[in-house]
N, C-alpha and C positions, 0 to 999 in steps of 0.2 A: 725500545721496540725491537723485537726479534723477528727473524725470517718467518717463524711459525705463525706470527700474528698477521702477516700479509700475504703469505703464499697461497696459491690456488691449490685446493686439496683434491678436487675432482680432476685428476690428471689423466689425459688421454694418452695411452701408450700403445705401441704396436710391436709385434714380433719381427725379427729380422727377415722373415720369409715373405713379408708383405711386399707387393710389387710397387713400383713407383707410381703407377696410375692409381692404385688403391690408396696410397699415402696422400696423393694429391686430393683425392676425393674426401678423405677423412679431414684433412686440414680445411678444405673449403667448407664442408658441412659443419665443422666444429668451430670455425672462424678462429683458428690458431695458426701460428707460424713455426712451431717446433714440436717434434714428437720424440719423447724418449723411447728408445728401443729396448724392450725387455724380453729376455728368453728365460723361461723356467724361473721366473721371479727375480732374475738378476739383470741389472742394468748393463747392457753390452754396447750401447752407442746412443747417438742422438742424430736426428735428421731434421734439417730446417727447410723452410720454404725456398730459400736461395739454393740449397743443395739440389732440390728437385728441379729448379729452373736450369741450373747448370748441367744437370744430367740429361735434360731434354735436348734433342737435336736442334741445331740452328735452323732458322727459317730459310737460310740459303741452301739447305740440303736439296738434293735432287730426288730424295725419297718421296713417295706418295704419302698422303695422309694415312692410308691404311697400313702402309709399311711402318710408318712412325709409331702408330698405335700398337702394332704387333711387337715392335722392339721394346717399347715401354712396358708392355704387358708381361714381358719375360724378365726384365731387370728388377731385382729386388733391392730393398733399402740397404741390405747387407753390403752391397757393392759400392755404395756412396756415403754411408753414414760415417760420422766421426766416432772413432772407437775410444780414444782417450778422453772421456767425458769429464769436464770440470763440474764438480758438485759441491753442495754445502749441506751441513747438518741443520736441522730446524732451530737450534738454539744459538745460532750465530747472530750477532747484531745486524740489523738491516743495512747499516752503513758499510759493514765489512763485505756484504754481498755486492753492494754497489761498487766498491773498490775492486773486487775481483772481476766484475763485468767490465769495468773500465780498463783494467790492466790487460785483460785477454781479448778485449774488443768483441764481446759477445752480448747478445740481447736477452739471455735467460739462463737460469741454472736449475737443474733438477735438484730437489731436496731429498736427501737420502738419510734414512735412519735405520740402523741395524741391518744394512744391506738392501733395504727395500725403498723404492721410490714412494715418498709420502706426499709430495707436492712439487710445485714448480714456482719459482720467483722470476719475474720478468722485469724489463726496463719500464714497462707501463706501471707495474706495482711500485717501483722505486719512485717514479715520477709522481704518483699519487701521494706517496709519503712526503715528498718534497713540498708539494702544494699544501698539504695538511700542516706540516711542521712550521711553515712560514705563515700560517694563518690566513691564506689568501681568500678563503671562503668566509672569513669573519668580517671583512671590510675594515673600516677604521683608517688610521694614519700610519704610514710606514716611515720611520725616521732612521736615517743612516748616519752613524757617528764614526769619527776617526779617533780611536783611543790609544794612548800610549800603553805599552806592555809594562804595567806596574800594578802592584797589589792595591785593591780598594777602589779603583777607578770605576768599575762596573757598579759597585755599591752606591757611588755618588749618582750615577745615572738613574738607578731604580729609586733612589731617595727623592730625586726631583719629581719623578713621575708620581710617586706616592703622595707627595705634598699637594699635588693637584687633584687627588682623589680619582685618578684614572687607572683602570686595570690594564695590565700588560697581556696582550693576546698571544704573542710569540716573541722569541728572541733567538737570534742566530749570529754567529761570528764568522768572519771570513778574513783572509789575508791577501795582500797584494805583493807580488814579486818586486823586490827592490826596496821594500819598506818593512824589514823584519822587526823593527822596533814598534810597529803599530799593528793593531787589529781593527778591522771594520766591523762594527756591531750594527745589526739591523733589528730595531725594536718596532713591533706593531702594537699600537695602543688603541684602546676602545674609545676613540673620539674622532670627529671630523674637523675639529678646531684645535689643532695642537700648537697654535702660535705661542701661548703662554708657557707650554712645556719647553718649546724650542728656546724661548727667551731665558727661561730658568736654567737650561743646560748651558747656554752661552755665558750666563753670569758665573757659572762654576768653571769657566775656562774650557768647556768641552766643545770640540769642533763638530758642528752639524754640517754634513756635506750634501744631504738630499732629503727632501720630504715629499712623500707621495700620498695623496688623499684618495681613498678608494671607497666611495659609497656603495653599499650593497645593491646589486642589480644595475649599477650604472658604470659608465666608463670613468676610470680614475684620471687624475690630473696632478701635475707638479705644483707644489707650493713654493714660490720663490724664497730662497734662503740667503 
């Protein structure tokens, strides 16, 4: 999955001459938390909801409400925007965008192609992909396995599941610090009664660490293992 598959294409942008009050109104009406700043078709900065909050005078100020409003009506986003904007092209894998956000501790990335802003990808988009990738909306049983780092072990897992005629809804792998010789594999299968699968996995010497049953529309529960 690429950034272009999940980015928002209807991007709201503003010129750098927009005042802070105007930017606040645009964010509020559009229900967004960041605005790319574009002058003459070129991305020159980005302003976030937090930037606008920090620019607003403290409640402890002695200025009157009218004086505050006057000050904010004169300040433009050019005075507070981030100018060195971190961007991504649309053909970057979605997980690369997530890594960039994590590394720089930001919640969104403008998507730029041939110098123009063509979209924006946010942490909400990444979260939705995470939910979809793990098959959370499919229900079923979630089985967590501790597998040694050796060839063929995942084939054994899928073989056991196939023997029981059950479909795999999703599969993901994780690691734990301090255990580089193992991978933790989370398999979601299309059944609410995975006991025979769990037994079959154990017969193969595969360690099952956790089983979660998640009926559609109901609260899930742990199956003792």
